[in-house]
C-alpha positions in Angstrom: 26.2 -14.2 -13.0 22.5 -13.3 -13.3 21.7 -11.3 -16.4 18.6 -9.1 -16.2 17.4 -7.4 -19.5 14.9 -5.5 -17.4 13.7 -2.0 -18.2 10.7 0.1 -17.5 11.2 2.9 -20.2 7.9 4.6 -19.6 8.7 5.1 -15.8 12.3 6.0 -15.1 11.5 6.5 -11.5 10.2 3.0 -10.9 13.1 1.7 -12.9 15.6 3.5 -10.7 13.7 2.4 -7.5 14.3 -1.2 -9.0 18.0 -0.5 -9.1 18.1 0.1 -5.3 15.9 -2.8 -4.6 18.2 -5.1 -6.6 21.1 -3.5 -4.7 19.5 -4.2 -1.3 18.6 -7.8 -2.2 22.1 -8.4 -3.2 23.4 -7.3 0.2 20.9 -9.5 1.9 22.3 -12.5 -0.1 18.9 -13.2 -1.8 20.2 -12.6 -5.4 23.5 -13.5 -7.0 26.0 -11.1 -8.8 23.9 -9.4 -11.4 24.4 -7.6 -14.7 21.4 -5.5 -15.6 21.0 -3.8 -19.0 18.1 -1.2 -19.4 16.9 2.1 -21.0 14.8 5.0 -20.2 12.6 7.4 -22.0 14.0 11.1 -21.8 15.3 11.7 -18.4 17.9 13.9 -16.7 19.5 12.3 -13.7 21.6 13.9 -11.1 24.0 12.3 -8.7 23.2 11.5 -5.1 25.1 14.7 -3.7 23.9 17.1 -6.3 21.1 19.6 -6.3 19.0 19.4 -9.3 18.4 23.1 -9.8 22.2 23.6 -9.8 22.8 21.0 -12.5 19.8 21.2 -14.9 18.3 23.8 -17.2 14.7 23.7 -15.9 13.3 26.0 -18.6 14.4 23.3 -21.2 13.3 20.5 -18.8 9.7 21.9 -18.8 9.7 22.7 -22.5 10.6 19.2 -23.5 8.8 17.4 -20.7 12.0 15.6 -19.6 11.8 13.7 -16.3 14.2 14.5 -13.5 15.5 11.8 -11.3 18.1 11.3 -8.7 20.2 8.2 -8.3 21.7 6.4 -5.3 25.4 6.9 -6.6 27.4 9.9 -6.7 28.9 11.7 -9.8 27.7 14.2 -12.2 24.4 14.8 -14.0 23.5 12.8 -17.2 20.8 12.8 -19.8 19.3 9.5 -21.1 16.8 8.6 -23.8 16.0 5.4 -25.7 19.2 5.9 -27.7 21.2 5.5 -24.5 22.0 2.0 -23.2 22.2 1.9 -19.4 24.1 -1.0 -17.6 24.7 -2.0 -13.9 27.0 -4.6 -12.5 26.3 -5.4 -8.9 28.6 -7.9 -7.1 29.9 -9.3 -3.9 33.6 -8.7 -4.1 36.7 -8.6 -1.9 36.6 -7.1 1.6 38.5 -3.7 1.6 38.5 -3.4 -2.2 36.8 0.0 -2.0 36.7 2.4 -4.9 39.9 0.8 -6.5 38.1 -2.4 -6.9 35.3 -0.7 -8.8 37.3 1.4 -11.2 40.4 -0.8 -11.6 38.5 -4.1 -11.9 34.7 -4.0 -12.4 34.9 -1.1 -15.0 37.2 -3.3 -17.0 34.3 -5.5 -18.1 32.7 -2.5 -19.8 35.9 -1.2 -21.4 36.6 -4.7 -22.8 33.0 -4.6 -24.2 33.7 -1.4 -26.1 37.1 -2.6 -27.5 34.9 -4.9 -29.8 33.8 -1.8 -31.4 36.2 1.1 -31.1 39.6 2.2 -29.7 38.7 3.1 -26.1 40.3 4.3 -22.9 39.3 5.6 -19.4 39.7 9.3 -18.4 39.2 11.0 -15.2 38.6 7.6 -13.5 35.1 7.1 -14.5 34.7 8.5 -18.0 35.0 6.2 -21.1 36.2 7.8 -24.3 36.7 6.6 -27.9 38.5 7.9 -31.0 36.2 10.1 -33.1 37.5 11.9 -36.2 41.0 12.0 -34.7 39.7 13.4 -31.4 38.8 11.7 -28.2 35.1 11.9 -27.2 33.2 10.7 -24.3 30.6 7.9 -24.9 30.0 6.8 -21.3 30.1 8.1 -17.8 29.9 5.9 -14.8 29.2 6.1 -11.0 29.3 3.7 -8.2 28.6 2.9 -4.5 29.8 0.2 -2.1 29.0 -1.1 1.3 31.4 -3.5 3.0 32.2 -6.1 0.3 29.2 -5.3 -2.0 29.8 -3.2 -5.0 27.5 -1.5 -7.6 28.8 0.3 -10.8 26.5 1.7 -13.3 26.9 3.8 -16.4 25.6 5.1 -19.6 26.6 4.2 -23.3 25.6 6.8 -25.8 24.7 4.8 -28.9 22.0 7.0 -30.7 21.2 9.6 -28.1 19.9 13.1 -28.9 23.0 15.1 -28.2 21.2 18.5 -28.9 18.7 17.6 -26.2 21.6 16.5 -23.9 23.3 19.8 -24.4 20.3 21.8 -23.7 19.0 20.2 -20.5 22.5 19.9 -18.7 24.4 22.7 -17.1 28.1 22.2 -17.4 30.5 24.5 -15.8 32.3 26.5 -18.5 35.7 25.9 -16.9 35.2 22.1 -17.3 34.6 22.7 -21.1 37.4 25.2 -21.5 39.8 22.8 -19.9 39.1 20.5 -22.9 39.2 23.3 -25.4 35.5 23.1 -26.4 32.6 25.4 -25.8 29.5 23.2 -25.6 28.7 20.0 -23.9 27.5 18.3 -27.0 31.1 18.6 -28.4 32.5 16.7 -25.4 30.5 13.6 -26.3 29.6 11.5 -29.2 27.3 8.5 -29.9 29.0 5.2 -30.5 27.4 5.0 -33.9 29.1 8.3 -35.0 32.4 7.3 -33.5 32.6 4.1 -35.6 30.6 5.3 -38.7 27.9 2.6 -38.6 24.8 1.8 -36.7 25.3 -0.5 -33.9 22.6 -3.0 -32.9 21.9 -3.0 -29.1 22.0 -6.7 -29.3 25.5 -6.6 -30.4 26.5 -4.6 -27.4 24.5 -6.6 -25.0 26.1 -9.9 -26.2 29.5 -8.5 -25.9 28.9 -7.1 -22.4 27.5 -10.4 -21.1 30.6 -12.2 -22.5 32.9 -9.6 -21.1 31.6 -9.7 -17.5 31.2 -13.4 -17.5 34.9 -13.8 -18.3 36.0 -11.0 -15.9 34.0 -12.5 -12.9 34.8 -16.1 -14.0 31.0 -17.0 -13.8 28.6 -18.4 -16.3 26.0 -16.0 -17.5 22.3 -17.0 -16.7 19.6 -14.8 -18.2 16.8 -14.4 -15.6 13.9 -12.3 -14.4 13.5 -10.2 -11.3 12.5 -11.7 -8.1 9.2 -11.0 -6.4 11.0 -9.4 -3.5 12.9 -7.2 -5.8 9.6 -6.1 -7.6 7.7 -5.6 -4.4 10.6 -3.5 -2.8 10.9 -1.4 -6.0 7.2 -0.6 -5.8 7.6 0.5 -2.1 10.7 2.5 -2.8 9.1 4.2 -5.9 6.1 5.3 -3.7 7.9 6.5 -0.6 11.1 7.9 -2.3 11.7 7.9 -6.1 8.4 9.5 -7.0 8.9 12.4 -4.6 10.4 15.9 -4.9 12.1 15.6 -1.6 14.3 12.9 -3.1 14.6 14.0 -6.7 14.7 17.8 -6.4 15.6 18.6 -2.6 18.4 16.3 -1.9 16.9 14.7 1.3 19.2 11.9 2.5 18.4 8.3 2.0 18.0 7.8 5.6 15.0 10.2 5.7 12.9 7.9 3.6 13.5 4.8 5.8 10.9 5.9 8.5 8.2 5.4 5.7 9.0 1.8 5.0 7.0 -1.2 6.0 9.0 -3.3 8.3 
């Protein structure tokens, strides 16, 4: 299992372009199963099927100069900053495993990681919650994609994120909050630091995650760097896709951007 501690915190769009490049190279058989761990500066990220203007408060986005980005996986909108650890596990798995393989198996590596720090469980298939002052609060949301027997699962981990900013830039349907008996998004979530009452070092989490996924996959963890192919492809995808309003704001499909690629 290759481990990439690879981030481009000053350019979330290029960092997300690398995510797709890594995913494509895995499907070509050019790289092995990979655990990537990374961070961004302040950025609001919408799911593949979402329209940014429906999910984000653009008045606050502009006021606070928050980047807006769209990812290649589904799911809901999230806010990330340097207090949020982002992780990705991309693997070749069983044929026909589908979404069940992702959330019944691959997600287990992350859940087992958090068990080193807190009492934790999964809700709504892809949300990870911990105990906080007698209540359950979300510390992580995940999303995924798969093609044939290749799977990608990535997610957030709120460690020391600005929850006030998170609350101000994301639009969350009131019915979703009322179902949980709360009125604002910042009260649905918590930072891991607050949940366990101490400051967690990022290195602690990374070490636990590497050990957890190494055990889950039965593969020795090898720390590595991105390949030249991944970096070159990331640059290309950044220029033609991830830096454009057509991708980030207007929900153009992935297939639209393929015609601009160099073949």
